[in-house]
CHARMM-style PDB file with segment names, atoms N, HN, CA, C and O in Angstrom:
ATOM      1  N   MET     1     -46.093  70.758-128.303  1.00  0.00      PROA
ATOM      2  CA  MET     1     -44.879  71.446-127.776  1.00  0.00      PROA
ATOM      3  C   MET     1     -43.753  70.457-127.516  1.00  0.00      PROA
ATOM      4  O   MET     1     -43.967  69.478-126.801  1.00  0.00      PROA
ATOM      5  N   SER     2     -42.614  70.664-128.042  1.00  0.00      PROA
ATOM      6  HN  SER     2     -42.440  71.459-128.622  1.00  0.00      PROA
ATOM      7  CA  SER     2     -41.460  69.682-127.848  1.00  0.00      PROA
ATOM      8  C   SER     2     -40.825  69.854-126.568  1.00  0.00      PROA
ATOM      9  O   SER     2     -40.630  70.946-126.035  1.00  0.00      PROA
ATOM     10  N   THR     3     -40.498  68.679-126.075  1.00  0.00      PROA
ATOM     11  HN  THR     3     -40.657  67.792-126.508  1.00  0.00      PROA
ATOM     12  CA  THR     3     -39.835  68.719-124.617  1.00  0.00      PROA
ATOM     13  C   THR     3     -38.289  68.611-124.744  1.00  0.00      PROA
ATOM     14  O   THR     3     -37.598  68.665-123.727  1.00  0.00      PROA
ATOM     15  N   GLU     4     -37.737  68.460-125.973  1.00  0.00      PROA
ATOM     16  HN  GLU     4     -38.299  68.416-126.799  1.00  0.00      PROA
ATOM     17  CA  GLU     4     -36.398  68.470-126.340  1.00  0.00      PROA
ATOM     18  C   GLU     4     -35.780  69.838-126.082  1.00  0.00      PROA
ATOM     19  O   GLU     4     -36.349  70.887-126.385  1.00  0.00      PROA
ATOM     20  N   LYS     5     -34.603  69.768-125.515  1.00  0.00      PROA
ATOM     21  HN  LYS     5     -34.141  68.916-125.269  1.00  0.00      PROA
ATOM     22  CA  LYS     5     -33.883  70.985-125.218  1.00  0.00      PROA
ATOM     23  C   LYS     5     -32.957  71.185-126.478  1.00  0.00      PROA
ATOM     24  O   LYS     5     -32.435  70.245-127.078  1.00  0.00      PROA
ATOM     25  N   LYS     6     -32.804  72.587-126.831  1.00  0.00      PROA
ATOM     26  HN  LYS     6     -33.228  73.350-126.344  1.00  0.00      PROA
ATOM     27  CA  LYS     6     -31.911  72.928-127.933  1.00  0.00      PROA
ATOM     28  C   LYS     6     -30.434  72.540-127.634  1.00  0.00      PROA
ATOM     29  O   LYS     6     -29.844  72.921-126.624  1.00  0.00      PROA
ATOM     30  N   GLU     7     -29.901  71.771-128.570  1.00  0.00      PROA
ATOM     31  HN  GLU     7     -30.381  71.461-129.391  1.00  0.00      PROA
ATOM     32  CA  GLU     7     -28.482  71.353-128.401  1.00  0.00      PROA
ATOM     33  C   GLU     7     -27.586  72.528-128.316  1.00  0.00      PROA
ATOM     34  O   GLU     7     -27.666  73.466-129.108  1.00  0.00      PROA
ATOM     35  N   MET     8     -26.682  72.464-127.291  1.00  0.00      PROA
ATOM     36  HN  MET     8     -26.616  71.701-126.647  1.00  0.00      PROA
ATOM     37  CA  MET     8     -25.766  73.633-127.010  1.00  0.00      PROA
ATOM     38  C   MET     8     -24.580  73.449-127.980  1.00  0.00      PROA
ATOM     39  O   MET     8     -24.243  72.350-128.421  1.00  0.00      PROA
ATOM     40  N   THR     9     -23.982  74.609-128.273  1.00  0.00      PROA
ATOM     41  HN  THR     9     -24.255  75.502-127.915  1.00  0.00      PROA
ATOM     42  CA  THR     9     -22.672  74.588-129.080  1.00  0.00      PROA
ATOM     43  C   THR     9     -21.603  74.020-128.148  1.00  0.00      PROA
ATOM     44  O   THR     9     -21.797  73.946-126.935  1.00  0.00      PROA
ATOM     45  N   PHE    10     -20.514  73.634-128.710  1.00  0.00      PROA
ATOM     46  HN  PHE    10     -20.356  73.694-129.696  1.00  0.00      PROA
ATOM     47  CA  PHE    10     -19.349  73.207-127.949  1.00  0.00      PROA
ATOM     48  C   PHE    10     -18.937  74.168-126.930  1.00  0.00      PROA
ATOM     49  O   PHE    10     -18.644  73.813-125.789  1.00  0.00      PROA
ATOM     50  N   GLU    11     -18.908  75.504-127.367  1.00  0.00      PROA
ATOM     51  HN  GLU    11     -19.145  75.793-128.294  1.00  0.00      PROA
ATOM     52  CA  GLU    11     -18.501  76.634-126.425  1.00  0.00      PROA
ATOM     53  C   GLU    11     -19.484  76.835-125.267  1.00  0.00      PROA
ATOM     54  O   GLU    11     -19.114  77.092-124.121  1.00  0.00      PROA
ATOM     55  N   GLN    12     -20.730  76.704-125.633  1.00  0.00      PROA
ATOM     56  HN  GLN    12     -21.030  76.495-126.564  1.00  0.00      PROA
ATOM     57  CA  GLN    12     -21.759  76.888-124.532  1.00  0.00      PROA
ATOM     58  C   GLN    12     -21.596  75.720-123.577  1.00  0.00      PROA
ATOM     59  O   GLN    12     -21.670  75.891-122.360  1.00  0.00      PROA
ATOM     60  N   SER    13     -21.371  74.517-124.134  1.00  0.00      PROA
ATOM     61  HN  SER    13     -21.311  74.378-125.122  1.00  0.00      PROA
ATOM     62  CA  SER    13     -21.287  73.340-123.126  1.00  0.00      PROA
ATOM     63  C   SER    13     -19.967  73.466-122.272  1.00  0.00      PROA
ATOM     64  O   SER    13     -19.929  73.013-121.128  1.00  0.00      PROA
ATOM     65  N   MET    14     -18.957  74.051-122.817  1.00  0.00      PROA
ATOM     66  HN  MET    14     -18.988  74.419-123.746  1.00  0.00      PROA
ATOM     67  CA  MET    14     -17.714  74.208-121.986  1.00  0.00      PROA
ATOM     68  C   MET    14     -17.965  75.385-120.990  1.00  0.00      PROA
ATOM     69  O   MET    14     -17.462  75.360-119.867  1.00  0.00      PROA
ATOM     70  N   ASP    15     -18.693  76.339-121.386  1.00  0.00      PROA
ATOM     71  HN  ASP    15     -19.102  76.360-122.298  1.00  0.00      PROA
ATOM     72  CA  ASP    15     -18.999  77.326-120.396  1.00  0.00      PROA
ATOM     73  C   ASP    15     -19.915  76.796-119.198  1.00  0.00      PROA
ATOM     74  O   ASP    15     -19.699  77.086-118.021  1.00  0.00      PROA
ATOM     75  N   ARG    16     -20.846  76.077-119.590  1.00  0.00      PROA
ATOM     76  HN  ARG    16     -21.021  75.842-120.546  1.00  0.00      PROA
ATOM     77  CA  ARG    16     -21.697  75.500-118.594  1.00  0.00      PROA
ATOM     78  C   ARG    16     -20.908  74.512-117.717  1.00  0.00      PROA
ATOM     79  O   ARG    16     -21.131  74.452-116.508  1.00  0.00      PROA
ATOM     80  N   LEU    17     -19.947  73.704-118.343  1.00  0.00      PROA
ATOM     81  HN  LEU    17     -19.766  73.752-119.326  1.00  0.00      PROA
ATOM     82  CA  LEU    17     -19.101  72.840-117.507  1.00  0.00      PROA
ATOM     83  C   LEU    17     -18.329  73.698-116.465  1.00  0.00      PROA
ATOM     84  O   LEU    17     -18.285  73.362-115.281  1.00  0.00      PROA
ATOM     85  N   GLU    18     -17.755  74.753-116.914  1.00  0.00      PROA
ATOM     86  HN  GLU    18     -17.790  75.026-117.875  1.00  0.00      PROA
ATOM     87  CA  GLU    18     -17.036  75.580-116.039  1.00  0.00      PROA
ATOM     88  C   GLU    18     -17.826  76.088-114.896  1.00  0.00      PROA
ATOM     89  O   GLU    18     -17.324  76.108-113.772  1.00  0.00      PROA
ATOM     90  N   THR    19     -19.039  76.503-115.116  1.00  0.00      PROA
ATOM     91  HN  THR    19     -19.447  76.487-116.029  1.00  0.00      PROA
ATOM     92  CA  THR    19     -20.035  76.910-114.130  1.00  0.00      PROA
ATOM     93  C   THR    19     -20.351  75.804-113.109  1.00  0.00      PROA
ATOM     94  O   THR    19     -20.426  76.020-111.899  1.00  0.00      PROA
ATOM     95  N   ILE    20     -20.530  74.599-113.688  1.00  0.00      PROA
ATOM     96  HN  ILE    20     -20.468  74.423-114.671  1.00  0.00      PROA
ATOM     97  CA  ILE    20     -20.901  73.582-112.849  1.00  0.00      PROA
ATOM     98  C   ILE    20     -19.718  73.137-111.926  1.00  0.00      PROA
ATOM     99  O   ILE    20     -19.889  72.759-110.767  1.00  0.00      PROA
ATOM    100  N   VAL    21     -18.545  73.214-112.525  1.00  0.00      PROA
ATOM    101  HN  VAL    21     -18.406  73.521-113.467  1.00  0.00      PROA
ATOM    102  CA  VAL    21     -17.290  72.847-111.596  1.00  0.00      PROA
ATOM    103  C   VAL    21     -17.215  73.935-110.544  1.00  0.00      PROA
ATOM    104  O   VAL    21     -16.975  73.591-109.386  1.00  0.00      PROA
ATOM    105  N   ARG    22     -17.395  75.196-110.831  1.00  0.00      PROA
ATOM    106  HN  ARG    22     -17.590  75.475-111.771  1.00  0.00      PROA
ATOM    107  CA  ARG    22     -17.343  76.188-109.705  1.00  0.00      PROA
ATOM    108  C   ARG    22     -18.308  75.940-108.712  1.00  0.00      PROA
ATOM    109  O   ARG    22     -18.025  76.046-107.518  1.00  0.00      PROA
ATOM    110  N   MET    23     -19.460  75.609-109.123  1.00  0.00      PROA
ATOM    111  HN  MET    23     -19.690  75.523-110.093  1.00  0.00      PROA
ATOM    112  CA  MET    23     -20.683  75.265-108.147  1.00  0.00      PROA
ATOM    113  C   MET    23     -20.333  74.130-107.319  1.00  0.00      PROA
ATOM    114  O   MET    23     -20.528  74.212-106.106  1.00  0.00      PROA
ATOM    115  N   LEU    24     -19.810  73.018-107.857  1.00  0.00      PROA
ATOM    116  HN  LEU    24     -19.651  72.952-108.843  1.00  0.00      PROA
ATOM    117  CA  LEU    24     -19.420  71.888-107.041  1.00  0.00      PROA
ATOM    118  C   LEU    24     -18.154  72.093-106.176  1.00  0.00      PROA
ATOM    119  O   LEU    24     -18.011  71.503-105.105  1.00  0.00      PROA
ATOM    120  N   GLU    25     -17.290  72.907-106.656  1.00  0.00      PROA
ATOM    121  HN  GLU    25     -17.406  73.386-107.526  1.00  0.00      PROA
ATOM    122  CA  GLU    25     -16.100  73.232-105.824  1.00  0.00      PROA
ATOM    123  C   GLU    25     -16.523  74.069-104.608  1.00  0.00      PROA
ATOM    124  O   GLU    25     -15.913  73.906-103.552  1.00  0.00      PROA
ATOM    125  N   SER    26     -17.536  74.959-104.690  1.00  0.00      PROA
ATOM    126  HN  SER    26     -18.031  75.090-105.548  1.00  0.00      PROA
ATOM    127  CA  SER    26     -18.010  75.781-103.652  1.00  0.00      PROA
ATOM    128  C   SER    26     -18.742  74.957-102.540  1.00  0.00      PROA
ATOM    129  O   SER    26     -18.845  75.394-101.394  1.00  0.00      PROA
ATOM    130  N   ASN    27     -19.251  73.736-102.932  1.00  0.00      PROA
ATOM    131  HN  ASN    27     -19.167  73.381-103.864  1.00  0.00      PROA
ATOM    132  CA  ASN    27     -19.767  72.849-101.945  1.00  0.00      PROA
ATOM    133  C   ASN    27     -20.796  73.485-101.097  1.00  0.00      PROA
ATOM    134  O   ASN    27     -20.883  73.257 -99.891  1.00  0.00      PROA
ATOM    135  N   GLU    28     -21.711  74.425-101.859  1.00  0.00      PROA
ATOM    136  HN  GLU    28     -21.640  74.610-102.839  1.00  0.00      PROA
ATOM    137  CA  GLU    28     -22.697  75.135-101.077  1.00  0.00      PROA
ATOM    138  C   GLU    28     -24.112  74.656-101.550  1.00  0.00      PROA
ATOM    139  O   GLU    28     -25.105  75.163-101.028  1.00  0.00      PROA
ATOM    140  N   GLN    29     -24.232  73.751-102.467  1.00  0.00      PROA
ATOM    141  HN  GLN    29     -23.425  73.339-102.891  1.00  0.00      PROA
ATOM    142  CA  GLN    29     -25.560  73.109-102.874  1.00  0.00      PROA
ATOM    143  C   GLN    29     -25.853  71.907-101.870  1.00  0.00      PROA
ATOM    144  O   GLN    29     -24.991  71.211-101.333  1.00  0.00      PROA
ATOM    145  N   PRO    30     -27.087  71.808-101.733  1.00  0.00      PROA
ATOM    146  CA  PRO    30     -27.681  70.595-101.041  1.00  0.00      PROA
ATOM    147  C   PRO    30     -27.171  69.216-101.793  1.00  0.00      PROA
ATOM    148  O   PRO    30     -26.826  69.281-102.973  1.00  0.00      PROA
ATOM    149  N   LEU    31     -27.142  68.214-101.217  1.00  0.00      PROA
ATOM    150  HN  LEU    31     -27.422  68.161-100.258  1.00  0.00      PROA
ATOM    151  CA  LEU    31     -26.655  66.924-101.848  1.00  0.00      PROA
ATOM    152  C   LEU    31     -27.435  66.574-103.080  1.00  0.00      PROA
ATOM    153  O   LEU    31     -26.856  66.125-104.069  1.00  0.00      PROA
ATOM    154  N   ASP    32     -28.752  66.769-103.050  1.00  0.00      PROA
ATOM    155  HN  ASP    32     -29.222  67.134-102.247  1.00  0.00      PROA
ATOM    156  CA  ASP    32     -29.503  66.377-104.182  1.00  0.00      PROA
ATOM    157  C   ASP    32     -29.179  67.263-105.426  1.00  0.00      PROA
ATOM    158  O   ASP    32     -29.191  66.774-106.555  1.00  0.00      PROA
ATOM    159  N   GLU    33     -28.899  68.529-105.206  1.00  0.00      PROA
ATOM    160  HN  GLU    33     -28.889  68.926-104.288  1.00  0.00      PROA
ATOM    161  CA  GLU    33     -28.537  69.522-106.206  1.00  0.00      PROA
ATOM    162  C   GLU    33     -27.107  69.052-106.779  1.00  0.00      PROA
ATOM    163  O   GLU    33     -26.851  68.970-107.981  1.00  0.00      PROA
ATOM    164  N   THR    34     -26.247  68.767-105.764  1.00  0.00      PROA
ATOM    165  HN  THR    34     -26.456  68.833-104.789  1.00  0.00      PROA
ATOM    166  CA  THR    34     -24.923  68.306-106.206  1.00  0.00      PROA
ATOM    167  C   THR    34     -24.999  67.183-107.174  1.00  0.00      PROA
ATOM    168  O   THR    34     -24.367  67.219-108.230  1.00  0.00      PROA
ATOM    169  N   ILE    35     -25.737  66.215-106.850  1.00  0.00      PROA
ATOM    170  HN  ILE    35     -26.250  66.185-105.992  1.00  0.00      PROA
ATOM    171  CA  ILE    35     -25.903  64.975-107.772  1.00  0.00      PROA
ATOM    172  C   ILE    35     -26.427  65.390-109.139  1.00  0.00      PROA
ATOM    173  O   ILE    35     -25.965  64.920-110.179  1.00  0.00      PROA
ATOM    174  N   LYS    36     -27.374  66.258-109.101  1.00  0.00      PROA
ATOM    175  HN  LYS    36     -27.749  66.640-108.256  1.00  0.00      PROA
ATOM    176  CA  LYS    36     -27.942  66.659-110.469  1.00  0.00      PROA
ATOM    177  C   LYS    36     -26.937  67.391-111.264  1.00  0.00      PROA
ATOM    178  O   LYS    36     -26.800  67.157-112.465  1.00  0.00      PROA
ATOM    179  N   LEU    37     -26.191  68.315-110.605  1.00  0.00      PROA
ATOM    180  HN  LEU    37     -26.302  68.505-109.630  1.00  0.00      PROA
ATOM    181  CA  LEU    37     -25.163  69.083-111.243  1.00  0.00      PROA
ATOM    182  C   LEU    37     -24.065  68.111-111.912  1.00  0.00      PROA
ATOM    183  O   LEU    37     -23.680  68.197-113.078  1.00  0.00      PROA
ATOM    184  N   PHE    38     -23.612  67.123-110.908  1.00  0.00      PROA
ATOM    185  HN  PHE    38     -23.925  67.053-109.961  1.00  0.00      PROA
ATOM    186  CA  PHE    38     -22.629  66.099-111.462  1.00  0.00      PROA
ATOM    187  C   PHE    38     -23.075  65.318-112.669  1.00  0.00      PROA
ATOM    188  O   PHE    38     -22.318  65.052-113.603  1.00  0.00      PROA
ATOM    189  N   GLU    39     -24.401  64.948-112.603  1.00  0.00      PROA
ATOM    190  HN  GLU    39     -25.016  65.164-111.844  1.00  0.00      PROA
ATOM    191  CA  GLU    39     -24.950  64.252-113.766  1.00  0.00      PROA
ATOM    192  C   GLU    39     -24.933  65.051-114.916  1.00  0.00      PROA
ATOM    193  O   GLU    39     -24.617  64.567-116.003  1.00  0.00      PROA
ATOM    194  N   GLU    40     -25.279  66.374-114.766  1.00  0.00      PROA
ATOM    195  HN  GLU    40     -25.535  66.768-113.883  1.00  0.00      PROA
ATOM    196  CA  GLU    40     -25.324  67.209-116.038  1.00  0.00      PROA
ATOM    197  C   GLU    40     -23.912  67.340-116.546  1.00  0.00      PROA
ATOM    198  O   GLU    40     -23.692  67.284-117.756  1.00  0.00      PROA
ATOM    199  N   GLY    41     -22.935  67.514-115.656  1.00  0.00      PROA
ATOM    200  HN  GLY    41     -23.114  67.560-114.673  1.00  0.00      PROA
ATOM    201  CA  GLY    41     -21.617  67.698-116.122  1.00  0.00      PROA
ATOM    202  C   GLY    41     -21.137  66.554-116.910  1.00  0.00      PROA
ATOM    203  O   GLY    41     -20.534  66.721-117.970  1.00  0.00      PROA
ATOM    204  N   LEU    42     -21.409  65.328-116.386  1.00  0.00      PROA
ATOM    205  HN  LEU    42     -21.899  65.193-115.525  1.00  0.00      PROA
ATOM    206  CA  LEU    42     -21.044  64.152-117.071  1.00  0.00      PROA
ATOM    207  C   LEU    42     -21.619  64.034-118.402  1.00  0.00      PROA
ATOM    208  O   LEU    42     -20.900  63.568-119.286  1.00  0.00      PROA
ATOM    209  N   LYS    43     -22.856  64.403-118.686  1.00  0.00      PROA
ATOM    210  HN  LYS    43     -23.440  64.782-117.968  1.00  0.00      PROA
ATOM    211  CA  LYS    43     -23.447  64.444-119.971  1.00  0.00      PROA
ATOM    212  C   LYS    43     -22.831  65.409-120.922  1.00  0.00      PROA
ATOM    213  O   LYS    43     -22.696  65.151-122.118  1.00  0.00      PROA
ATOM    214  N   LEU    44     -22.436  66.593-120.332  1.00  0.00      PROA
ATOM    215  HN  LEU    44     -22.545  66.803-119.361  1.00  0.00      PROA
ATOM    216  CA  LEU    44     -21.695  67.601-121.035  1.00  0.00      PROA
ATOM    217  C   LEU    44     -20.421  67.112-121.502  1.00  0.00      PROA
ATOM    218  O   LEU    44     -20.051  67.296-122.662  1.00  0.00      PROA
ATOM    219  N   VAL    45     -19.713  66.476-120.611  1.00  0.00      PROA
ATOM    220  HN  VAL    45     -20.014  66.326-119.669  1.00  0.00      PROA
ATOM    221  CA  VAL    45     -18.408  65.921-120.998  1.00  0.00      PROA
ATOM    222  C   VAL    45     -18.457  64.918-122.133  1.00  0.00      PROA
ATOM    223  O   VAL    45     -17.629  64.957-123.043  1.00  0.00      PROA
ATOM    224  N   ARG    46     -19.523  63.934-122.071  1.00  0.00      PROA
ATOM    225  HN  ARG    46     -20.195  63.903-121.332  1.00  0.00      PROA
ATOM    226  CA  ARG    46     -19.686  63.133-123.126  1.00  0.00      PROA
ATOM    227  C   ARG    46     -19.896  63.738-124.492  1.00  0.00      PROA
ATOM    228  O   ARG    46     -19.309  63.376-125.512  1.00  0.00      PROA
ATOM    229  N   ASN    47     -20.863  64.769-124.400  1.00  0.00      PROA
ATOM    230  HN  ASN    47     -21.340  65.063-123.572  1.00  0.00      PROA
ATOM    231  CA  ASN    47     -21.237  65.454-125.613  1.00  0.00      PROA
ATOM    232  C   ASN    47     -20.007  66.280-126.214  1.00  0.00      PROA
ATOM    233  O   ASN    47     -19.826  66.404-127.425  1.00  0.00      PROA
ATOM    234  N   CYS    48     -19.283  66.763-125.349  1.00  0.00      PROA
ATOM    235  HN  CYS    48     -19.430  66.662-124.365  1.00  0.00      PROA
ATOM    236  CA  CYS    48     -18.069  67.568-125.816  1.00  0.00      PROA
ATOM    237  C   CYS    48     -17.014  66.488-126.419  1.00  0.00      PROA
ATOM    238  O   CYS    48     -16.436  66.763-127.470  1.00  0.00      PROA
ATOM    239  N   ASP    49     -16.794  65.404-125.830  1.00  0.00      PROA
ATOM    240  HN  ASP    49     -17.264  65.181-124.975  1.00  0.00      PROA
ATOM    241  CA  ASP    49     -15.952  64.426-126.328  1.00  0.00      PROA
ATOM    242  C   ASP    49     -16.434  64.018-127.683  1.00  0.00      PROA
ATOM    243  O   ASP    49     -15.668  64.039-128.646  1.00  0.00      PROA
ATOM    244  N   GLU    50     -17.663  63.653-127.782  1.00  0.00      PROA
ATOM    245  HN  GLU    50     -18.285  63.636-127.000  1.00  0.00      PROA
ATOM    246  CA  GLU    50     -18.198  63.154-129.174  1.00  0.00      PROA
ATOM    247  C   GLU    50     -17.926  64.339-130.246  1.00  0.00      PROA
ATOM    248  O   GLU    50     -17.519  64.071-131.377  1.00  0.00      PROA
ATOM    249  N   THR    51     -18.173  65.648-129.826  1.00  0.00      PROA
ATOM    250  HN  THR    51     -18.503  65.866-128.907  1.00  0.00      PROA
ATOM    251  CA  THR    51     -18.015  66.683-130.740  1.00  0.00      PROA
ATOM    252  C   THR    51     -16.499  66.836-131.160  1.00  0.00      PROA
ATOM    253  O   THR    51     -16.161  66.991-132.333  1.00  0.00      PROA
ATOM    254  N   LEU    52     -15.673  66.782-130.168  1.00  0.00      PROA
ATOM    255  HN  LEU    52     -15.947  66.655-129.214  1.00  0.00      PROA
ATOM    256  CA  LEU    52     -14.187  66.793-130.446  1.00  0.00      PROA
ATOM    257  C   LEU    52     -13.801  65.692-131.409  1.00  0.00      PROA
ATOM    258  O   LEU    52     -13.099  65.956-132.385  1.00  0.00      PROA
ATOM    259  N   LYS    53     -14.218  64.511-131.177  1.00  0.00      PROA
ATOM    260  HN  LYS    53     -14.788  64.296-130.383  1.00  0.00      PROA
ATOM    261  CA  LYS    53     -13.894  63.325-132.062  1.00  0.00      PROA
ATOM    262  C   LYS    53     -14.371  63.596-133.466  1.00  0.00      PROA
ATOM    263  O   LYS    53     -13.658  63.336-134.435  1.00  0.00      PROA
ATOM    264  N   THR    54     -15.623  64.139-133.582  1.00  0.00      PROA
ATOM    265  HN  THR    54     -16.203  64.350-132.795  1.00  0.00      PROA
ATOM    266  CA  THR    54     -16.127  64.478-134.936  1.00  0.00      PROA
ATOM    267  C   THR    54     -15.280  65.608-135.537  1.00  0.00      PROA
ATOM    268  O   THR    54     -14.950  65.517-136.719  1.00  0.00      PROA
ATOM    269  N   PHE    55     -14.918  66.634-134.827  1.00  0.00      PROA
ATOM    270  HN  PHE    55     -15.186  66.708-133.866  1.00  0.00      PROA
ATOM    271  CA  PHE    55     -14.053  67.602-135.355  1.00  0.00      PROA
ATOM    272  C   PHE    55     -12.698  66.993-135.867  1.00  0.00      PROA
ATOM    273  O   PHE    55     -12.208  67.250-136.966  1.00  0.00      PROA
ATOM    274  N   GLU    56     -12.212  66.236-135.021  1.00  0.00      PROA
ATOM    275  HN  GLU    56     -12.609  66.026-134.127  1.00  0.00      PROA
ATOM    276  CA  GLU    56     -10.820  65.561-135.347  1.00  0.00      PROA
ATOM    277  C   GLU    56     -10.888  64.788-136.505  1.00  0.00      PROA
ATOM    278  O   GLU    56      -9.950  64.808-137.302  1.00  0.00      PROA
ATOM    279  N   LYS    57     -12.069  63.981-136.734  1.00  0.00      PROA
ATOM    280  HN  LYS    57     -12.831  63.964-136.087  1.00  0.00      PROA
ATOM    281  CA  LYS    57     -12.136  63.211-137.985  1.00  0.00      PROA
ATOM    282  C   LYS    57     -12.292  64.186-139.206  1.00  0.00      PROA
ATOM    283  O   LYS    57     -11.741  63.935-140.278  1.00  0.00      PROA
ATOM    284  N   GLN    58     -12.983  65.193-139.029  1.00  0.00      PROA
ATOM    285  HN  GLN    58     -13.430  65.396-138.159  1.00  0.00      PROA
ATOM    286  CA  GLN    58     -13.162  66.060-140.119  1.00  0.00      PROA
ATOM    287  C   GLN    58     -11.806  66.713-140.520  1.00  0.00      PROA
ATOM    288  O   GLN    58     -11.548  66.810-141.719  1.00  0.00      PROA
ATOM    289  N   VAL    59     -10.886  67.185-139.546  1.00  0.00      PROA
ATOM    290  HN  VAL    59     -11.095  67.106-138.572  1.00  0.00      PROA
ATOM    291  CA  VAL    59      -9.644  67.670-139.773  1.00  0.00      PROA
ATOM    292  C   VAL    59      -8.799  66.704-140.385  1.00  0.00      PROA
ATOM    293  O   VAL    59      -8.120  67.001-141.368  1.00  0.00      PROA
ATOM    294  N   ASN    60      -8.788  65.491-139.840  1.00  0.00      PROA
ATOM    295  HN  ASN    60      -9.339  65.250-139.042  1.00  0.00      PROA
ATOM    296  CA  ASN    60      -7.994  64.376-140.512  1.00  0.00      PROA
ATOM    297  C   ASN    60      -8.364  64.145-141.941  1.00  0.00      PROA
ATOM    298  O   ASN    60      -7.492  63.996-142.797  1.00  0.00      PROA
ATOM    299  N   ASP    61      -9.691  64.111-142.227  1.00  0.00      PROA
ATOM    300  HN  ASP    61     -10.399  64.232-141.532  1.00  0.00      PROA
ATOM    301  CA  ASP    61     -10.166  63.884-143.512  1.00  0.00      PROA
ATOM    302  C   ASP    61      -9.735  64.960-144.493  1.00  0.00      PROA
ATOM    303  O   ASP    61      -9.359  64.641-145.620  1.00  0.00      PROA
ATOM    304  N   LEU    62      -9.782  66.297-144.073  1.00  0.00      PROA
ATOM    305  HN  LEU    62     -10.088  66.556-143.157  1.00  0.00      PROA
ATOM    306  CA  LEU    62      -9.317  67.337-144.846  1.00  0.00      PROA
ATOM    307  C   LEU    62      -7.946  67.287-145.154  1.00  0.00      PROA
ATOM    308  O   LEU    62      -7.591  67.560-146.301  1.00  0.00      PROA
ATOM    309  N   VAL    63      -7.014  66.936-144.177  1.00  0.00      PROA
ATOM    310  HN  VAL    63      -7.302  66.714-143.245  1.00  0.00      PROA
ATOM    311  CA  VAL    63      -5.543  66.945-144.283  1.00  0.00      PROA
ATOM    312  C   VAL    63      -5.242  65.750-145.231  1.00  0.00      PROA
ATOM    313  O   VAL    63      -4.354  65.845-146.078  1.00  0.00      PROA
ATOM    314  N   ALA    64      -5.934  64.705-145.094  1.00  0.00      PROA
ATOM    315  HN  ALA    64      -6.656  64.627-144.406  1.00  0.00      PROA
ATOM    316  CA  ALA    64      -5.571  63.496-146.006  1.00  0.00      PROA
ATOM    317  C   ALA    64      -5.981  63.832-147.467  1.00  0.00      PROA
ATOM    318  O   ALA    64      -5.293  63.493-148.430  1.00  0.00      PROA
ATOM    319  N   LYS    65      -7.113  64.500-147.564  1.00  0.00      PROA
ATOM    320  HN  LYS    65      -7.672  64.775-146.781  1.00  0.00      PROA
ATOM    321  CA  LYS    65      -7.626  64.823-148.885  1.00  0.00      PROA
ATOM    322  C   LYS    65      -6.644  65.891-149.526  1.00  0.00      PROA
ATOM    323  O   LYS    65      -6.247  65.761-150.683  1.00  0.00      PROA
ATOM    324  N   ASN    66      -6.296  66.891-148.766  1.00  0.00      PROA
ATOM    325  HN  ASN    66      -6.619  66.996-147.825  1.00  0.00      PROA
ATOM    326  CA  ASN    66      -5.475  67.944-149.240  1.00  0.00      PROA
ATOM    327  C   ASN    66      -4.034  67.463-149.427  1.00  0.00      PROA
ATOM    328  O   ASN    66      -3.379  67.858-150.392  1.00  0.00      PROA
ATOM    329  N   GLY    67      -3.529  66.615-148.522  1.00  0.00      PROA
ATOM    330  HN  GLY    67      -4.061  66.294-147.738  1.00  0.00      PROA
ATOM    331  CA  GLY    67      -2.156  66.166-148.567  1.00  0.00      PROA
ATOM    332  C   GLY    67      -2.099  65.249-149.806  1.00  0.00      PROA
ATOM    333  O   GLY    67      -1.087  65.288-150.507  1.00  0.00      PROA
ATOM    334  N   GLY    68      -3.123  64.424-150.121  1.00  0.00      PROA
ATOM    335  HN  GLY    68      -3.944  64.392-149.551  1.00  0.00      PROA
ATOM    336  CA  GLY    68      -3.131  63.583-151.251  1.00  0.00      PROA
ATOM    337  C   GLY    68      -3.056  64.301-152.628  1.00  0.00      PROA
ATOM    338  O   GLY    68      -2.482  63.829-153.609  1.00  0.00      PROA
ATOM    339  N   GLU    69      -3.677  65.453-152.590  1.00  0.00      PROA
ATOM    340  HN  GLU    69      -4.143  65.837-151.793  1.00  0.00      PROA
ATOM    341  CA  GLU    69      -3.698  66.295-153.835  1.00  0.00      PROA
ATOM    342  C   GLU    69      -2.339  67.020-153.965  1.00  0.00      PROA
ATOM    343  O   GLU    69      -1.872  67.250-155.081  1.00  0.00      PROA
ATOM    344  N   ASP    70      -1.741  67.359-152.896  1.00  0.00      PROA
ATOM    345  HN  ASP    70      -2.120  67.171-151.990  1.00  0.00      PROA
ATOM    346  CA  ASP    70      -0.411  68.018-152.912  1.00  0.00      PROA
ATOM    347  C   ASP    70       0.629  66.998-153.470  1.00  0.00      PROA
ATOM    348  O   ASP    70       1.525  67.424-154.198  1.00  0.00      PROA
ATOM    349  N   GLU    71       0.557  65.726-153.177  1.00  0.00      PROA
ATOM    350  HN  GLU    71      -0.171  65.379-152.586  1.00  0.00      PROA
ATOM    351  CA  GLU    71       1.527  64.784-153.568  1.00  0.00      PROA
ATOM    352  C   GLU    71       1.429  64.531-155.093  1.00  0.00      PROA
ATOM    353  O   GLU    71       2.410  64.255-155.785  1.00  0.00      PROA
ATOM    354  N   ALA    72       0.170  64.647-155.557  1.00  0.00      PROA
ATOM    355  HN  ALA    72      -0.626  64.871-154.995  1.00  0.00      PROA
ATOM    356  CA  ALA    72      -0.080  64.318-156.991  1.00  0.00      PROA
ATOM    357  C   ALA    72       0.492  65.524-157.772  1.00  0.00      PROA
ATOM    358  O   ALA    72       0.801  65.387-158.956  1.00  0.00      PROA
ATOM    359  N   VAL    73       0.632  66.657-157.154  1.00  0.00      PROA
ATOM    360  HN  VAL    73       0.381  66.768-156.193  1.00  0.00      PROA
ATOM    361  CA  VAL    73       1.050  67.780-158.073  1.00  0.00      PROA
ATOM    362  C   VAL    73       2.508  67.777-158.359  1.00  0.00      PROA
ATOM    363  OT1 VAL    73       2.995  68.636-159.094  1.00  0.00      PROA
TER     364      VAL     73
END
């Protein structure tokens, strides 16, 4: 049995981040839970940032490729 969690989509990660922010803002969790939520949030932010950078590179590559073809025509 694998202990790895299924990777969330970008949208799922953003939804979870919004939930975590609301929970942290409510200040109703015990300190140990607050730390765990904060840590989870940081990991989600890093993953979202990496995903966005990957998408940005893909878009830039597509634009460069398509822009180059248009100039040749």
